[in-house]
N, C-alpha and C positions, 0 to 999 in steps of 0.2 A: 504493500500500500505506500502513496506516493501522500505526502504529507507537507506542506508550505504555510510559512508564516513570514510576516513581515513585521519587524520592533523597531522604534523609533525610540533610541538610548536618550533617557531627559537631557537635553542640554549636549546631547553628545550628535552620534551618527546613526544611519538605517544599517540594519540589519535586516537580510533576508535567507531563510535557511530552507533548504528543502530535505526530508528527511523521507530515506526508505524503511520501513519496518514490516516485519512478520506478524504483526499482532503480538508477539512476544517481546522482541530485541529489535535493536537501529541494526541493516543491516548498512546503510551508508549515511555521509550526512553532505551535504556542500553549503557553504555559507560565502554569502555575498553579500553586497551593499558599497556603502560610499565612506567606508572607514576604512584608517590607515594601520598596518601591521610590517613591521620591519623585523626580520627579513622577509619578504610577501610570500616565499615558498615554503615557509612553515606553516603557514594557513592547512596546506594538507595536511599535517603532523597534527594538527589539533580535530581535524575530519575525520582521520582514520582512528585517532584514539578513541572514538564515541561507538565507535564499528563493535556491536557484540552489548551495547549497553542496556540495560531492562527499559522497556516502554515506561516501567512502573518507576525506573527511579527520580527521587527528588530533584530540584535543581539543585540543592545543596550537593547533591553527587555528583550531577553531571559538572558542577562547577570547580569540583575537587581535581574531576579528571583532565579538565580544560586547564587548570591553573598548573598541575603539574608538568604538563606539557612545555604550558608555558613559560614556566622555571626553568625546566631542565633541558630546553631551546633556547633560552634567553632571548623571549620573544618581546619585541616591544608593541603595547598596541596605544592609539592614540583614536581617541572617540566611542571606542568600546571598551569592555571588561569580559574576564572569563564569567562574571555573573551576566552579563545583558546576551552573551552567546548562550548560557546555560537557560536564560529565560525565553529566548527565541525557539529553541529546539523543543525546549518542556511546553510551551504555548503549541507547537506544532503536531506535536504527537496526541496533545491532549483536545483537540478540536474533534 
């Protein structure tokens, strides 16, 4: 199943998510928007880190996964945060 969601970060940027899932877990995630992330190619690491996450995961659990990748990969986010990405993903699968 494909789920889409657009989330405008208060005082920040737009995040658009496309989440593919099988009703139990996330199969793939695509994150786009008008935010800045450095290095850009590390966005794929964030997307891949969410593969296999349970659909029932809380925003906090998704955020912990994302924050772990951001820290490990030395990613700099401008206009978004791990919390904002987690909110957009959770909102997509909750629709």
